[in-house]
N, C-alpha and C positions, 0 to 999 in steps of 0.2 A: 504493499500499499504506500502511496506517495504521501508524505507528511504535509503539514501545513506550510512548510517552507518551500514546497515545490520539489522538482526532481532532484535538486542537489541535496535534499534532506533524505532521500529514499535510502532505507537500509539502516538508519541510525537508531530507531526506536526499539529494536530487538537485537541483542548481541549475537543471536544465532544466525541472522541473515548473512553476515560475512562468512560464517562457518559453512553454510550451505553452498554459497556461490563459489568460494575459493576451494572448498573441499571437493565439490563436484568437478571443478577445473583440474585440480591435482589428480583425481582418480582418472579422469578422461585422458589427461596427458600421459600419465604413467601407463595406463592400459594400452594406449596407442603405441608408445615407445617400446614397451616390452613386446607387443605384438609384431612390430616390424623387424625386431631382432637386429637392428643396425649396430648396436654396441653391446658389450657384455653387461651382465647384471652387476658385476663388481664395479665397473666403471660407472654405470648408471647410479649405483648406490653412492659412490663417492661424489658424483655430481649433485645428487639429491641433498646430501649433507652440505656440500658447498653452497647450494642455493639457500639453505637455511641460515648458514653463517653469513652469506652476503646480505640477507635481509637485515641482520642486526646492524650492519654498517649503513644500509639504506635508511633504516628507521632513524638512526642517529643523525644522518645528513638532513633528512626531511624535517625532523623536529628542530634541529638547531638552526639550520640555514634557510629554511622556508617558513616554518610556522612561527618562528620568533624574530624573523628579520624582515621578511617581505610584507608590505602593507597590502590591504585589500584581501581578497580570498587567495590562499587559505589563512593568512596571518591574522586578520581580524576575526575570522571564524574560530581560530584557536584561542584567541584572547577571550572570547565569549565562554569557551570551555573553562578557562582559568577563572572567570568570574562566577560561573555556575558549575562547579565541579561535580555536583550530584545530579545534574540534569542528564539523564541517559540519552537524550536526543542530541547531546553535544559530545558524547564520549567517543563513538566510533566515527571514522571518516565516512562520508557518503560514498556508496559504492559506485555512483556515477562519476566519482573522482578516482577512487582507489583502483577500480577494475581497468579503466583505460590506461592508467599509469602502469599497471602490471603488464598489459598487453604491449605497451611500448618497450618496456624492459625486456620482456621475453622475445619480442620481435628483434630487438637489437642484438640479443644473444644469438638468435638464429642466424641473422645476417653475418655477424662476426665469426661464428663457428662454421657456418655453411652446412650445418647438420641439424635436421629436425630433432633427432633423438637427444642430442646434447642440450638443445634448448628446452626440450620437454622435461627431461630429468631435472635440469637446473631450475626451470620455471616451476616445477612441482615443489621443489625445496623452498622457493620463495613464497609460494602459496601457503605452505605449511607454516613457515616462519611468520607470515602475516596473520594467519589464524591464531597462532599462539600469542602474538603481540596483542591482537584485539581482545582476546579473552582475558589476558593478564591486565590489560588496561581497564577493561570493564570491571573486573573483580576488585582492583585496587580502589575503585571509586564506589562500588555498590554492594560489595560483599564483605562480611567480617572474616578476616583470615583465621584459619584454624591450624595452620602448620607453620613451622619456623620459616620456611621459604616464602610462604604467603605473607607473613608479617614483615619479612625483609623487603619484598617487592612493594608492599603498601607504604612502609616507612620511607623507602628510597624515593618513591614517586611523590609522596605527600610533601617531602622536603622541597622538591622542585616546585610544587604548587604554592606552598604557603611560606617558604622561607628563602629560597634561592632560585628564582626563575632563570637566572643566567647560567646555571649549572645543572647537573644530573639529568641529562637529556635521554639517556638510555632507558628503555622500558624492559625489554626481554633480557638484557644483559648490561652490566656496568662496564664491560670491557672497553668500549670506545671512549667512555668518559675517562677511564684511566689513561688510555693512549693519548688523547688530546687534552688531558689535564683539565677536564671540566667536572672533576669529582673531588672537591675538598673533603676534609674530614667530616664524616657524617655524624652530626650531633644535633642537639636541640630538640624542641618539641616536635611531635609528629605532625601536628597541624594546629592552627589557631583554635583557641577554646570556643570561639564564636561560630566555628564551622559546624554544619549540621552533623548529627550523629548517624552512623550507619545503622540500618535496621537488620534484624536477622533475616537471612535468605538462604 
C-alpha cells in the first residue's frame, strides 16, 4: 500500500516489506546463478559473503556522505528520522529508492565483471546485507533488546541519534567507523531521558 507521503513512502510502514522484496530478489538471483552453472559453488559462496561485506561499506558511505551531508532528499528525509526516531514510517528507506539503487549497483557489477553469475552471487550478498541492516535498524528503534548483541546495537545507534550525530555511522557493523575514525569512545547515556520509551514487542 502506498502511504500518505506518496510513492516515495511505499514500503516504510512495515519492516517486513524490504525483507520480502530483497529476499525474493536474492532467492531468484541465487537460483538462476546456480542453475546456469557458470561458476563453482565455492566461488559463488565467496562472492555471496563478499557482497554482504560490501554492503557494510555501502551502508557507511550512504549514511555518512549522503544522509548527513547532502540537502534535500535523502538528507532532509533522514533528519526527519532523527527528529522522530520512533516513527516507523521514517525508519526504513522507501523501496522506490533502495531497490533502484540496488539495481544500479548490481548492474555495475555485471558490466564490470562481464559475468551474470558473478553479479548474481555478489548482488544476492548485498540483498542479504541490506535485509539484515533494515531489520537491525528497525529493532534498535522499536524493539526492546533481549540479548547482549541486541543491547550493543541499540546503544551504539542511540548514541548516534542522541549524543553524537557526527559519528557512529555504522549500523550492521562498527568496522568502518573504526577504519575512518568516526567511532570515539562509546560512553554516556543511551538516549535522552525525554525520548519516548520502547514498548514490549
